[in-house]
C-alpha positions in Angstrom: 1.5 -20.1 10.1 4.5 -19.0 7.9 5.5 -15.4 8.0 3.2 -13.4 5.6 5.1 -11.2 3.1 2.1 -10.6 0.9 -1.7 -10.8 1.0 -3.8 -11.2 -2.1 -7.6 -10.8 -1.9 -9.3 -12.7 -4.7 -12.8 -12.6 -6.1 -14.2 -13.8 -9.4 -13.9 -10.7 -11.6 -11.8 -8.4 -9.5 -14.2 -5.5 -9.8 -15.7 -5.2 -6.3 -15.2 -7.4 -3.2 -11.5 -8.1 -3.4 -10.8 -4.5 -4.1 -12.7 -3.3 -1.1 -10.9 -5.9 1.1 -7.5 -4.8 -0.2 -8.2 -1.1 0.3 -9.3 -1.8 3.9 -6.2 -3.9 4.6 -3.9 -1.3 3.0 -5.6 1.4 5.2 -4.7 -0.5 8.4 -1.4 -2.0 7.4 0.6 0.9 8.8 4.4 0.5 8.5 4.3 -3.3 8.3 6.1 -4.7 5.3 3.3 -6.7 3.8 2.5 -6.3 0.2 -1.2 -6.0 -0.6 -2.9 -6.9 -3.8 -6.3 -7.6 -5.3 -6.8 -10.1 -8.1 -9.6 -12.0 -10.0 -10.1 -15.4 -11.4 -12.0 -14.5 -14.5 -10.5 -11.3 -15.9 -10.7 -11.3 -19.7 -9.8 -7.6 -20.1 -8.8 -4.7 -17.8 -12.3 -3.8 -16.7 -12.8 -0.7 -14.4 -13.6 -1.3 -10.7 -17.4 -1.1 -9.9 -18.3 2.6 -9.4 -20.5 1.8 -6.4 -17.6 0.1 -4.7 -15.4 3.0 -5.5 -18.0 5.4 -4.0 -18.2 3.4 -0.8 -14.4 3.3 -0.5 -14.2 7.1 -1.0 -16.9 7.7 1.6 -14.6 5.8 4.0 -11.5 7.7 2.9 -9.9 4.6 1.3 -8.1 4.4 -2.0 -8.2 1.7 -4.6 -4.9 -0.1 -5.1 -5.7 -0.7 -8.8 -7.9 1.2 -11.2 -8.6 -1.9 -13.3 -9.3 -5.6 -12.8 -6.2 -7.8 -12.9 -6.1 -11.6 -13.1 -4.4 -13.8 -10.5 -1.2 -15.2 -12.0 1.5 -17.5 -10.7 4.0 -14.6 -10.6 1.8 -13.0 -7.9 2.5 -15.9 -5.6 5.8 -15.1 -3.9 7.0 -17.1 -0.9 4.9 -16.1 2.2 1.8 -15.2 0.2 -1.5 -15.5 2.0 -4.5 -15.8 -0.4 -7.9 -14.9 0.8 -10.9 -15.5 -1.4 -14.4 -14.3 -1.0 -16.1 -17.6 -1.5 -15.5 -21.3 -1.2 -15.9 -21.8 -5.0 -13.2 -19.2 -5.6 -10.9 -21.0 -3.1 -11.4 -24.3 -4.9 -10.6 -22.6 -8.3 -7.4 -21.1 -6.8 -6.3 -24.4 -5.4 -6.9 -26.2 -8.6 -5.0 -23.6 -10.7 -2.3 -22.9 -8.2 -1.7 -25.9 -6.0 1.3 -24.2 -4.4 -1.2 -22.0 -2.4 -2.2 -25.0 -0.2 -1.7 -24.1 3.4 -1.8 -20.4 2.7 -5.3 -20.3 1.0 -8.5 -19.5 2.9 -11.8 -17.8 2.3 -11.8 -14.5 4.2 -14.6 -15.8 6.4 -12.8 -19.1 7.1 -9.6 -17.2 8.0 -11.6 -15.0 10.4 -13.1 -18.1 12.1 -16.5 -18.0 10.3 -18.4 -20.1 7.8 -20.1 -19.2 4.6 -19.4 -16.9 1.6 -19.5 -13.2 1.0 -22.2 -12.3 -1.5 -21.5 -9.6 -4.0 -24.2 -7.0 -4.2 -24.1 -7.0 -8.0 -26.8 -4.8 -9.4 -27.8 -3.7 -6.0 -28.2 -0.2 -4.6 -25.5 1.9 -3.1 -26.9 1.0 0.3 -26.4 -2.7 -0.6 -22.7 -2.0 -1.5 -22.4 -0.1 1.8 -23.7 -3.1 3.8 -21.3 -5.4 1.9 -18.4 -3.1 2.7 -19.2 -3.1 6.4 -19.0 -6.9 6.4 -15.7 -6.9 4.4 -14.3 -4.2 6.7 -15.0 -6.3 9.8 -13.6 -9.5 8.2 -10.5 -7.8 6.9 -9.8 -6.2 10.3 -10.2 -9.6 12.0 -7.8 -11.1 9.5 -5.4 -8.3 10.0 -5.5 -8.7 13.7 -4.6 -12.4 13.3 -1.8 -11.6 10.9 -0.4 -8.8 13.0 -0.6 -10.8 16.3 1.3 -13.7 14.6 3.9 -11.2 13.2 4.4 -9.6 16.6 4.8 -13.0 18.2 7.4 -13.9 15.6 9.3 -10.6 16.2 9.3 -11.1 20.0 10.7 -14.6 19.7 13.4 -13.5 17.2 12.1 -15.4 14.2 
């Protein structure tokens, strides 16, 4: 895998799942020089982040990286960008719109060695959002472990 300079978490509307994953990753990134972003595929206007997602993040002492939804754009994709989507359908949309992501585009579950999609708890209770956060937290930490291990390996070999 190429050296990762930036990680972008992508969901459909950028108001919940990708924001939670980005906040988790930012919280564990430490001093590593990896940019972290959260973007959406269907962002028609700068919509605020889902308040239940915000509440869950605050309860875990995590901060949003952005206050409003932002669309994924080609300028986001610098060399060494890893793109992690929440679903296979989102992955297919990213690949269709941004073919340059091939090889550095995965669903978050795929990157963590699992199958299936994350399901957004849209309209659910705060407990539903909390359960979804727990899943995102685990997957994001597994992804970070893979990225950091690869980075450490590259550093130890002088690459």
